[in-house]
C-alpha positions as CSV (number, residue, x, y, z in Angstrom):
1,M,-63.6,-89.3,-1.6
2,N,-63.6,-87.3,1.6
3,G,-64.7,-83.8,2.5
4,T,-61.3,-82.3,1.5
5,D,-61.7,-83.5,-2.0
6,V,-65.2,-82.4,-2.4
7,A,-64.2,-78.8,-1.1
8,A,-61.4,-78.7,-3.6
9,L,-63.7,-79.8,-6.4
10,I,-66.2,-77.1,-5.6
11,R,-63.5,-74.4,-5.3
12,D,-62.2,-75.5,-8.7
13,C,-65.8,-75.3,-10.2
14,M,-66.2,-71.7,-8.8
15,I,-62.8,-70.6,-10.2
16,V,-63.7,-72.0,-13.6
17,T,-67.1,-70.5,-13.6
18,M,-65.4,-67.0,-12.8
19,K,-62.7,-67.5,-15.5
20,L,-65.5,-68.2,-18.1
21,S,-68.1,-65.6,-17.0
22,F,-66.0,-62.5,-15.9
23,P,-64.6,-61.5,-19.2
24,V,-67.9,-61.5,-20.9
25,L,-69.6,-59.8,-18.1
26,G,-66.8,-57.2,-18.0
27,V,-67.4,-56.5,-21.7
28,A,-71.1,-56.2,-21.2
29,L,-70.5,-53.8,-18.3
30,V,-68.2,-51.5,-20.3
31,A,-70.5,-51.5,-23.3
32,G,-73.4,-50.7,-21.2
33,L,-71.6,-47.9,-19.4
34,L,-70.3,-46.4,-22.8
35,I,-73.8,-46.6,-24.1
36,S,-75.4,-45.0,-21.0
37,F,-72.8,-42.2,-21.1
38,I,-73.6,-41.5,-24.7
39,Q,-77.4,-41.5,-24.1
40,A,-76.8,-39.1,-21.1
41,I,-74.8,-36.7,-23.3
42,T,-77.3,-36.8,-26.2
43,Q,-80.4,-37.3,-24.0
44,I,-81.6,-39.9,-26.3
45,N,-83.4,-42.5,-24.2
46,E,-84.1,-45.4,-26.5
47,A,-84.0,-48.9,-25.1
48,T,-83.0,-50.4,-28.5
49,L,-80.1,-48.2,-28.7
50,A,-78.6,-49.7,-25.6
51,F,-79.6,-53.3,-26.5
52,L,-77.9,-53.8,-29.9
53,P,-74.4,-52.6,-29.1
54,K,-74.4,-54.7,-26.0
55,V,-75.4,-57.8,-28.0
56,L,-72.8,-57.1,-30.6
57,A,-69.9,-56.5,-28.0
58,I,-70.9,-59.7,-26.2
59,G,-71.0,-61.7,-29.4
60,L,-67.5,-60.3,-30.4
61,A,-66.1,-61.1,-27.0
62,L,-67.4,-64.5,-27.2
63,M,-65.7,-65.0,-30.6
64,M,-62.5,-63.7,-29.5
65,L,-62.5,-65.5,-26.1
66,G,-64.0,-68.7,-27.3
67,P,-60.8,-70.6,-27.6
68,F,-59.7,-69.7,-24.2
69,M,-63.1,-70.6,-22.7
70,A,-62.9,-74.1,-24.6
71,T,-59.5,-74.7,-23.4
72,T,-60.3,-73.8,-19.8
73,L,-63.4,-76.0,-19.8
74,S,-61.7,-78.7,-21.4
75,S,-58.9,-78.7,-19.0
76,F,-61.2,-78.7,-16.1
77,S,-63.1,-81.5,-17.5
78,H,-60.0,-83.7,-17.9
79,R,-59.0,-83.1,-14.3
80,V,-62.5,-84.0,-13.1
81,F,-62.6,-87.1,-15.1
82,D,-59.0,-88.1,-13.9
83,R,-60.1,-87.6,-10.3
84,I,-63.2,-90.0,-11.1
85,V,-60.9,-92.6,-12.5
86,A,-58.6,-92.3,-9.4
87,I,-61.5,-92.7,-7.1
88,G,-62.8,-95.6,-8.9
89,G,-59.4,-97.3,-9.1
90,S,-59.0,-97.0,-5.2
């Protein structure tokens, strides 16, 4: 395994990490902005009011995006294991 292969593997790891984390982080960001907007309008500054809707939104996003995330991670794992077998067979 040379430096090019290692760089490609690291790049693939970063891409998979972004594919798995960005949708959930985006949902958390939108939920947080909406709750902050509502708190600013109503002038209710309660910490638990911001926490619970974010947790529910993230949980819903994980339930909806779970199959996509599992497929992405499984596909990446298969590619990594195929590379390991190819290197071991050389």
